[in-house]
Jmol script that loads the backbone (N, CA, C; Angstrom):
load data "model"
ATOM      1  N   MET A   1       7.873  11.399  -8.331  1.00  0.00           N
ATOM      2  CA  MET A   1       6.979  10.525  -8.884  1.00  0.00           C
ATOM      3  C   MET A   1       5.530  11.427  -8.839  1.00  0.00           C
ATOM      4  N   THR A   2       4.852  11.166 -10.104  1.00  0.00           N
ATOM      5  CA  THR A   2       3.661  11.772 -10.448  1.00  0.00           C
ATOM      6  C   THR A   2       2.635  11.672  -9.290  1.00  0.00           C
ATOM      7  N   THR A   3       1.963  12.600  -9.133  1.00  0.00           N
ATOM      8  CA  THR A   3       0.543  12.044  -8.163  1.00  0.00           C
ATOM      9  C   THR A   3      -0.281  11.364  -8.898  1.00  0.00           C
ATOM     10  N   PHE A   4      -0.845  10.483  -8.072  1.00  0.00           N
ATOM     11  CA  PHE A   4      -1.953   9.464  -8.296  1.00  0.00           C
ATOM     12  C   PHE A   4      -3.063   9.485  -7.497  1.00  0.00           C
ATOM     13  N   ASN A   5      -4.119   9.200  -7.831  1.00  0.00           N
ATOM     14  CA  ASN A   5      -5.276   9.010  -6.746  1.00  0.00           C
ATOM     15  C   ASN A   5      -5.015   7.880  -5.941  1.00  0.00           C
ATOM     16  N   ASN A   6      -5.892   7.665  -4.958  1.00  0.00           N
ATOM     17  CA  ASN A   6      -5.772   6.587  -4.053  1.00  0.00           C
ATOM     18  C   ASN A   6      -6.018   5.169  -4.852  1.00  0.00           C
ATOM     19  N   ILE A   7      -6.715   4.966  -5.780  1.00  0.00           N
ATOM     20  CA  ILE A   7      -6.950   3.716  -6.478  1.00  0.00           C
ATOM     21  C   ILE A   7      -5.658   3.529  -7.240  1.00  0.00           C
ATOM     22  N   GLU A   8      -5.222   4.617  -8.155  1.00  0.00           N
ATOM     23  CA  GLU A   8      -3.909   4.256  -8.800  1.00  0.00           C
ATOM     24  C   GLU A   8      -2.800   4.100  -8.006  1.00  0.00           C
ATOM     25  N   THR A   9      -2.662   4.768  -6.848  1.00  0.00           N
ATOM     26  CA  THR A   9      -1.188   4.508  -5.989  1.00  0.00           C
ATOM     27  C   THR A   9      -1.734   3.004  -5.250  1.00  0.00           C
ATOM     28  N   ALA A  10      -2.561   2.275  -5.070  1.00  0.00           N
ATOM     29  CA  ALA A  10      -2.801   1.054  -4.491  1.00  0.00           C
ATOM     30  C   ALA A  10      -2.414   0.206  -5.938  1.00  0.00           C
ATOM     31  N   ASN A  11      -2.847   0.366  -6.987  1.00  0.00           N
ATOM     32  CA  ASN A  11      -2.670  -0.343  -8.096  1.00  0.00           C
ATOM     33  C   ASN A  11      -1.270  -0.577  -8.769  1.00  0.00           C
ATOM     34  N   LEU A  12      -0.387   0.543  -8.232  1.00  0.00           N
ATOM     35  CA  LEU A  12       0.967   0.407  -8.762  1.00  0.00           C
ATOM     36  C   LEU A  12       1.852  -0.612  -8.155  1.00  0.00           C
ATOM     37  N   VAL A  13       1.568  -0.695  -6.960  1.00  0.00           N
ATOM     38  CA  VAL A  13       2.412  -1.661  -6.425  1.00  0.00           C
ATOM     39  C   VAL A  13       1.831  -3.041  -6.608  1.00  0.00           C
ATOM     40  N   TRP A  14       0.516  -3.210  -6.510  1.00  0.00           N
ATOM     41  CA  TRP A  14      -0.113  -4.658  -7.060  1.00  0.00           C
ATOM     42  C   TRP A  14       0.362  -5.051  -8.296  1.00  0.00           C
ATOM     43  N   VAL A  15       0.603  -4.005  -9.367  1.00  0.00           N
ATOM     44  CA  VAL A  15       1.217  -4.473 -10.643  1.00  0.00           C
ATOM     45  C   VAL A  15       2.482  -5.015 -10.583  1.00  0.00           C
ATOM     46  N   PHE A  16       3.402  -4.684  -9.796  1.00  0.00           N
ATOM     47  CA  PHE A  16       4.850  -5.087  -9.464  1.00  0.00           C
ATOM     48  C   PHE A  16       4.411  -6.520  -9.065  1.00  0.00           C
ATOM     49  N   ALA A  17       3.730  -6.554  -7.964  1.00  0.00           N
ATOM     50  CA  ALA A  17       3.501  -7.979  -7.241  1.00  0.00           C
ATOM     51  C   ALA A  17       3.157  -9.117  -8.404  1.00  0.00           C
ATOM     52  N   LYS A  18       1.893  -8.577  -8.962  1.00  0.00           N
ATOM     53  CA  LYS A  18       1.392  -9.415 -10.151  1.00  0.00           C
ATOM     54  C   LYS A  18       2.468  -9.950 -11.083  1.00  0.00           C
ATOM     55  N   TRP A  19       3.368  -9.190 -11.533  1.00  0.00           N
ATOM     56  CA  TRP A  19       4.379  -9.520 -12.367  1.00  0.00           C
ATOM     57  C   TRP A  19       5.398 -10.055 -11.814  1.00  0.00           C
ATOM     58  N   GLY A  20       5.464 -10.051 -10.183  1.00  0.00           N
ATOM     59  CA  GLY A  20       6.488 -10.602  -9.738  1.00  0.00           C
ATOM     60  C   GLY A  20       8.077  -9.881  -9.672  1.00  0.00           C
ATOM     61  N   VAL A  21       7.857  -8.696 -10.045  1.00  0.00           N
ATOM     62  CA  VAL A  21       9.044  -7.704 -10.224  1.00  0.00           C
ATOM     63  C   VAL A  21       9.124  -6.865  -9.206  1.00  0.00           C
ATOM     64  N   PRO A  22      10.209  -6.810  -8.173  1.00  0.00           N
ATOM     65  CA  PRO A  22      10.312  -5.985  -7.001  1.00  0.00           C
ATOM     66  C   PRO A  22      10.444  -4.627  -7.664  1.00  0.00           C
ATOM     67  N   PRO A  23      10.188  -3.509  -7.041  1.00  0.00           N
ATOM     68  CA  PRO A  23      10.516  -2.093  -7.453  1.00  0.00           C
ATOM     69  C   PRO A  23      11.759  -1.769  -7.011  1.00  0.00           C
ATOM     70  N   SER A  24      12.536  -0.714  -7.716  1.00  0.00           N
ATOM     71  CA  SER A  24      13.758  -0.416  -7.293  1.00  0.00           C
ATOM     72  C   SER A  24      13.650   0.240  -5.641  1.00  0.00           C
ATOM     73  N   SER A  25      14.542   0.423  -5.029  1.00  0.00           N
ATOM     74  CA  SER A  25      14.562   1.034  -3.683  1.00  0.00           C
ATOM     75  C   SER A  25      14.347   2.537  -3.792  1.00  0.00           C
ATOM     76  N   SER A  26      14.779   3.157  -4.907  1.00  0.00           N
ATOM     77  CA  SER A  26      14.366   4.500  -4.845  1.00  0.00           C
ATOM     78  C   SER A  26      12.881   4.603  -5.350  1.00  0.00           C
ATOM     79  N   TRP A  27      12.382   3.897  -6.265  1.00  0.00           N
ATOM     80  CA  TRP A  27      10.977   3.981  -6.449  1.00  0.00           C
ATOM     81  C   TRP A  27       9.988   3.688  -5.289  1.00  0.00           C
ATOM     82  N   LEU A  28      10.519   2.774  -4.388  1.00  0.00           N
ATOM     83  CA  LEU A  28       9.872   2.267  -3.444  1.00  0.00           C
ATOM     84  C   LEU A  28       9.843   3.351  -2.122  1.00  0.00           C
ATOM     85  N   ALA A  29      10.848   4.200  -2.214  1.00  0.00           N
ATOM     86  CA  ALA A  29      11.114   5.304  -1.249  1.00  0.00           C
ATOM     87  C   ALA A  29      10.027   6.395  -1.670  1.00  0.00           C
ATOM     88  N   ALA A  30      10.060   6.494  -2.982  1.00  0.00           N
ATOM     89  CA  ALA A  30       8.883   7.739  -3.471  1.00  0.00           C
ATOM     90  C   ALA A  30       7.465   7.435  -3.431  1.00  0.00           C
ATOM     91  N   TYR A  31       7.318   6.087  -3.445  1.00  0.00           N
ATOM     92  CA  TYR A  31       5.856   5.378  -3.375  1.00  0.00           C
ATOM     93  C   TYR A  31       5.689   5.453  -1.943  1.00  0.00           C
ATOM     94  N   SER A  32       6.644   5.191  -0.998  1.00  0.00           N
ATOM     95  CA  SER A  32       6.099   5.166   0.350  1.00  0.00           C
ATOM     96  C   SER A  32       5.724   6.423   0.876  1.00  0.00           C
ATOM     97  N   SER A  33       6.298   7.530   0.500  1.00  0.00           N
ATOM     98  CA  SER A  33       6.059   8.928   0.582  1.00  0.00           C
ATOM     99  C   SER A  33       4.668   9.104   0.215  1.00  0.00           C
ATOM    100  N   GLN A  34       4.342   8.867  -1.072  1.00  0.00           N
ATOM    101  CA  GLN A  34       3.125   9.245  -1.489  1.00  0.00           C
ATOM    102  C   GLN A  34       1.998   8.316  -0.862  1.00  0.00           C
ATOM    103  N   LEU A  35       2.388   7.208  -0.594  1.00  0.00           N
ATOM    104  CA  LEU A  35       1.277   6.121   0.100  1.00  0.00           C
ATOM    105  C   LEU A  35       1.189   6.666   1.443  1.00  0.00           C
ATOM    106  N   GLN A  36       2.115   7.314   2.235  1.00  0.00           N
ATOM    107  CA  GLN A  36       1.767   7.893   3.517  1.00  0.00           C
ATOM    108  C   GLN A  36       0.719   8.867   3.658  1.00  0.00           C
ATOM    109  N   ALA A  37       1.062   9.709   2.604  1.00  0.00           N
ATOM    110  CA  ALA A  37       0.182  10.851   2.358  1.00  0.00           C
ATOM    111  C   ALA A  37      -1.336  10.865   1.997  1.00  0.00           C
ATOM    112  N   GLN A  38      -1.395   9.518   1.517  1.00  0.00           N
ATOM    113  CA  GLN A  38      -3.134   9.145   0.959  1.00  0.00           C
ATOM    114  C   GLN A  38      -3.440   8.041   1.893  1.00  0.00           C
ATOM    115  N   LEU A  39      -2.796   7.748   2.799  1.00  0.00           N
ATOM    116  CA  LEU A  39      -3.351   6.452   3.586  1.00  0.00           C
ATOM    117  C   LEU A  39      -4.791   6.480   4.114  1.00  0.00           C
ATOM    118  N   LEU A  40      -4.989   7.569   4.233  1.00  0.00           N
ATOM    119  CA  LEU A  40      -6.330   7.718   5.138  1.00  0.00           C
ATOM    120  C   LEU A  40      -7.465   7.809   4.156  1.00  0.00           C
ATOM    121  N   MET A  41      -7.000   7.972   3.000  1.00  0.00           N
ATOM    122  CA  MET A  41      -7.998   8.095   1.731  1.00  0.00           C
ATOM    123  C   MET A  41      -8.417   6.661   1.434  1.00  0.00           C
ATOM    124  N   LEU A  42      -7.310   5.622   1.336  1.00  0.00           N
ATOM    125  CA  LEU A  42      -7.622   4.383   0.970  1.00  0.00           C
ATOM    126  C   LEU A  42      -8.926   3.643   1.435  1.00  0.00           C
ATOM    127  N   GLN A  43      -9.623   2.935   0.614  1.00  0.00           N
ATOM    128  CA  GLN A  43     -10.733   2.265   0.907  1.00  0.00           C
ATOM    129  C   GLN A  43      -9.942   0.487   1.099  1.00  0.00           C
ATOM    130  N   PRO A  44     -10.921  -0.327   1.843  1.00  0.00           N
ATOM    131  CA  PRO A  44     -10.618  -1.392   2.105  1.00  0.00           C
ATOM    132  C   PRO A  44      -9.860  -2.369   1.009  1.00  0.00           C
ATOM    133  N   PRO A  45     -10.446  -2.352  -0.182  1.00  0.00           N
ATOM    134  CA  PRO A  45      -9.901  -2.929  -1.297  1.00  0.00           C
ATOM    135  C   PRO A  45      -8.579  -2.424  -1.471  1.00  0.00           C
ATOM    136  N   GLU A  46      -8.301  -1.295  -1.596  1.00  0.00           N
ATOM    137  CA  GLU A  46      -6.925  -0.744  -1.623  1.00  0.00           C
ATOM    138  C   GLU A  46      -5.956  -1.044  -0.705  1.00  0.00           C
ATOM    139  N   LEU A  47      -6.449  -1.018   0.662  1.00  0.00           N
ATOM    140  CA  LEU A  47      -5.392  -1.536   1.822  1.00  0.00           C
ATOM    141  C   LEU A  47      -5.170  -2.953   1.436  1.00  0.00           C
ATOM    142  N   CYS A  48      -5.891  -3.689   1.079  1.00  0.00           N
ATOM    143  CA  CYS A  48      -5.687  -4.955   0.730  1.00  0.00           C
ATOM    144  C   CYS A  48      -4.636  -5.299  -0.377  1.00  0.00           C
ATOM    145  N   SER A  49      -4.883  -4.702  -1.395  1.00  0.00           N
ATOM    146  CA  SER A  49      -4.035  -4.639  -2.633  1.00  0.00           C
ATOM    147  C   SER A  49      -2.642  -4.273  -2.107  1.00  0.00           C
ATOM    148  N   VAL A  50      -2.528  -3.190  -1.184  1.00  0.00           N
ATOM    149  CA  VAL A  50      -1.102  -2.856  -0.916  1.00  0.00           C
ATOM    150  C   VAL A  50      -0.524  -3.775   0.236  1.00  0.00           C
ATOM    151  N   LEU A  51      -1.525  -4.246   0.952  1.00  0.00           N
ATOM    152  CA  LEU A  51      -0.923  -5.314   1.994  1.00  0.00           C
ATOM    153  C   LEU A  51      -0.251  -6.461   1.212  1.00  0.00           C
ATOM    154  N   TRP A  52      -1.286  -6.836   0.274  1.00  0.00           N
ATOM    155  CA  TRP A  52      -1.093  -8.142  -0.514  1.00  0.00           C
ATOM    156  C   TRP A  52       0.288  -7.819  -1.275  1.00  0.00           C
ATOM    157  N   ALA A  53       0.460  -6.907  -2.071  1.00  0.00           N
ATOM    158  CA  ALA A  53       1.539  -6.680  -2.865  1.00  0.00           C
ATOM    159  C   ALA A  53       3.028  -6.482  -1.842  1.00  0.00           C
ATOM    160  N   ALA A  54       2.872  -5.917  -0.881  1.00  0.00           N
ATOM    161  CA  ALA A  54       3.966  -5.923   0.010  1.00  0.00           C
ATOM    162  C   ALA A  54       4.313  -7.075   0.475  1.00  0.00           C
ATOM    163  N   THR A  55       3.220  -7.963   0.913  1.00  0.00           N
ATOM    164  CA  THR A  55       3.631  -9.357   1.378  1.00  0.00           C
ATOM    165  C   THR A  55       4.183 -10.346   0.271  1.00  0.00           C
ATOM    166  N   MET A  56       3.652 -10.302  -0.971  1.00  0.00           N
ATOM    167  CA  MET A  56       4.047 -10.888  -1.999  1.00  0.00           C
ATOM    168  C   MET A  56       5.425 -10.579  -2.334  1.00  0.00           C
ATOM    169  N   LEU A  57       5.872  -9.401  -2.362  1.00  0.00           N
ATOM    170  CA  LEU A  57       7.362  -8.868  -2.578  1.00  0.00           C
ATOM    171  C   LEU A  57       8.267  -8.826  -1.738  1.00  0.00           C
ATOM    172  N   GLN A  58       7.653  -9.165  -0.352  1.00  0.00           N
ATOM    173  CA  GLN A  58       8.471  -9.063   0.795  1.00  0.00           C
ATOM    174  C   GLN A  58       9.095  -7.717   0.888  1.00  0.00           C
ATOM    175  N   LEU A  59       8.264  -6.673   0.745  1.00  0.00           N
ATOM    176  CA  LEU A  59       9.028  -5.303   0.820  1.00  0.00           C
ATOM    177  C   LEU A  59       9.328  -4.908   2.062  1.00  0.00           C
ATOM    178  N   LYS A  60      10.074  -3.867   2.286  1.00  0.00           N
ATOM    179  CA  LYS A  60      10.416  -3.560   3.435  1.00  0.00           C
ATOM    180  C   LYS A  60      10.063  -2.036   3.555  1.00  0.00           C
ATOM    181  N   LEU A  61       8.555  -1.934   3.931  1.00  0.00           N
ATOM    182  CA  LEU A  61       7.965  -0.708   4.153  1.00  0.00           C
ATOM    183  C   LEU A  61       8.299   0.033   5.154  1.00  0.00           C
ATOM    184  N   PRO A  62       8.679   1.621   5.349  1.00  0.00           N
ATOM    185  CA  PRO A  62       9.022   2.245   6.368  1.00  0.00           C
ATOM    186  C   PRO A  62       7.857   1.760   7.606  1.00  0.00           C
ATOM    187  N   ASN A  63       8.370   1.718   8.991  1.00  0.00           N
ATOM    188  CA  ASN A  63       7.693   1.433   9.911  1.00  0.00           C
ATOM    189  C   ASN A  63       6.136   2.374   9.910  1.00  0.00           C
ATOM    190  N   PRO A  64       6.557   3.622  10.043  1.00  0.00           N
ATOM    191  CA  PRO A  64       5.406   4.450  10.038  1.00  0.00           C
ATOM    192  C   PRO A  64       4.107   4.298   8.883  1.00  0.00           C
ATOM    193  N   VAL A  65       4.780   3.718   7.634  1.00  0.00           N
ATOM    194  CA  VAL A  65       3.567   3.383   6.628  1.00  0.00           C
ATOM    195  C   VAL A  65       3.142   1.978   7.070  1.00  0.00           C
ATOM    196  N   LEU A  66       3.702   1.000   7.426  1.00  0.00           N
ATOM    197  CA  LEU A  66       3.590  -0.140   7.656  1.00  0.00           C
ATOM    198  C   LEU A  66       2.560  -0.200   8.730  1.00  0.00           C
ATOM    199  N   ASP A  67       3.023   0.655   9.903  1.00  0.00           N
ATOM    200  CA  ASP A  67       1.950   0.661  11.156  1.00  0.00           C
ATOM    201  C   ASP A  67       0.699   1.338  10.918  1.00  0.00           C
ATOM    202  N   ALA A  68       0.592   2.080   9.840  1.00  0.00           N
ATOM    203  CA  ALA A  68      -0.514   2.902   9.795  1.00  0.00           C
ATOM    204  C   ALA A  68      -1.466   2.001   8.566  1.00  0.00           C
ATOM    205  N   LEU A  69      -0.903   1.292   7.733  1.00  0.00           N
ATOM    206  CA  LEU A  69      -1.548   0.222   7.107  1.00  0.00           C
ATOM    207  C   LEU A  69      -2.206  -0.587   7.744  1.00  0.00           C
ATOM    208  N   LEU A  70      -1.606  -1.435   8.769  1.00  0.00           N
ATOM    209  CA  LEU A  70      -2.121  -2.425   9.718  1.00  0.00           C
ATOM    210  C   LEU A  70      -3.169  -1.717  10.348  1.00  0.00           C
ATOM    211  N   LEU A  71      -2.944  -0.732  10.961  1.00  0.00           N
ATOM    212  CA  LEU A  71      -4.080  -0.037  12.044  1.00  0.00           C
ATOM    213  C   LEU A  71      -5.288   0.332  10.999  1.00  0.00           C
ATOM    214  N   GLU A  72      -5.150   0.787   9.691  1.00  0.00           N
ATOM    215  CA  GLU A  72      -6.344   1.134   8.842  1.00  0.00           C
ATOM    216  C   GLU A  72      -6.976  -0.228   8.528  1.00  0.00           C
ATOM    217  N   ALA A  73      -6.334  -1.427   8.478  1.00  0.00           N
ATOM    218  CA  ALA A  73      -6.824  -2.623   8.199  1.00  0.00           C
ATOM    219  C   ALA A  73      -7.505  -3.004   9.301  1.00  0.00           C
ATOM    220  N   GLN A  74      -6.976  -3.099  10.423  1.00  0.00           N
ATOM    221  CA  GLN A  74      -7.807  -3.590  11.647  1.00  0.00           C
ATOM    222  C   GLN A  74      -9.118  -2.452  11.874  1.00  0.00           C
ATOM    223  N   VAL A  75      -8.884  -1.285  11.883  1.00  0.00           N
ATOM    224  CA  VAL A  75     -10.145  -0.433  11.812  1.00  0.00           C
ATOM    225  C   VAL A  75     -11.387  -1.134  10.905  1.00  0.00           C
ATOM    226  N   GLY A  76     -10.696  -1.372   9.538  1.00  0.00           N
ATOM    227  CA  GLY A  76     -11.838  -1.845   8.946  1.00  0.00           C
ATOM    228  C   GLY A  76     -12.500  -3.312   9.071  1.00  0.00           C
ATOM    229  N   ILE A  77     -11.508  -3.829   9.550  1.00  0.00           N
ATOM    230  CA  ILE A  77     -12.074  -5.297   9.973  1.00  0.00           C
ATOM    231  C   ILE A  77     -13.175  -5.198  11.120  1.00  0.00           C
ATOM    232  N   LYS A  78     -12.788  -4.139  12.072  1.00  0.00           N
ATOM    233  CA  LYS A  78     -13.512  -4.114  13.252  1.00  0.00           C
ATOM    234  C   LYS A  78     -15.054  -3.546  12.651  1.00  0.00           C
ATOM    235  N   LEU A  79     -14.868  -2.836  11.508  1.00  0.00           N
ATOM    236  CA  LEU A  79     -16.320  -2.128  11.144  1.00  0.00           C
ATOM    237  C   LEU A  79     -16.949  -3.113  10.327  1.00  0.00           C
ATOM    238  N   GLY A  80     -16.295  -4.342   9.909  1.00  0.00           N
ATOM    239  CA  GLY A  80     -16.713  -5.230   9.027  1.00  0.00           C
ATOM    240  C   GLY A  80     -16.760  -5.048   7.451  1.00  0.00           C
ATOM    241  N   VAL A  81     -15.527  -4.003   7.252  1.00  0.00           N
ATOM    242  CA  VAL A  81     -15.187  -3.706   5.864  1.00  0.00           C
ATOM    243  C   VAL A  81     -13.847  -3.789   5.633  1.00  0.00           C
ATOM    244  N   GLY A  82     -13.107  -4.721   6.107  1.00  0.00           N
ATOM    245  CA  GLY A  82     -11.861  -4.879   6.135  1.00  0.00           C
ATOM    246  C   GLY A  82     -11.320  -5.874   4.994  1.00  0.00           C
ATOM    247  N   CYS A  83     -10.129  -6.201   4.917  1.00  0.00           N
ATOM    248  CA  CYS A  83      -9.451  -7.001   3.995  1.00  0.00           C
ATOM    249  C   CYS A  83     -10.198  -8.535   4.611  1.00  0.00           C
TER     250      CYS A  83
END
end "model"
wireframe off; spacefill off
backbone 0.3
color backbone group
């Protein structure tokens, strides 16, 4: 997978959800790796986009990625900038 910036990374999975088309398992594996590498750079709107898309598509994200996403969202909420 090509390297994308944090906004592009969030938008990639959002587009799949917007179209209602789940990504292939191989794409999701590559995406999850990139997402995990960029997770701390995601801003609240990007976190929300990824969480929304994962929910809409009922994606099975790897536990470390899902845990980190939820933790970052919780931190954002406590700071008043979360989803």
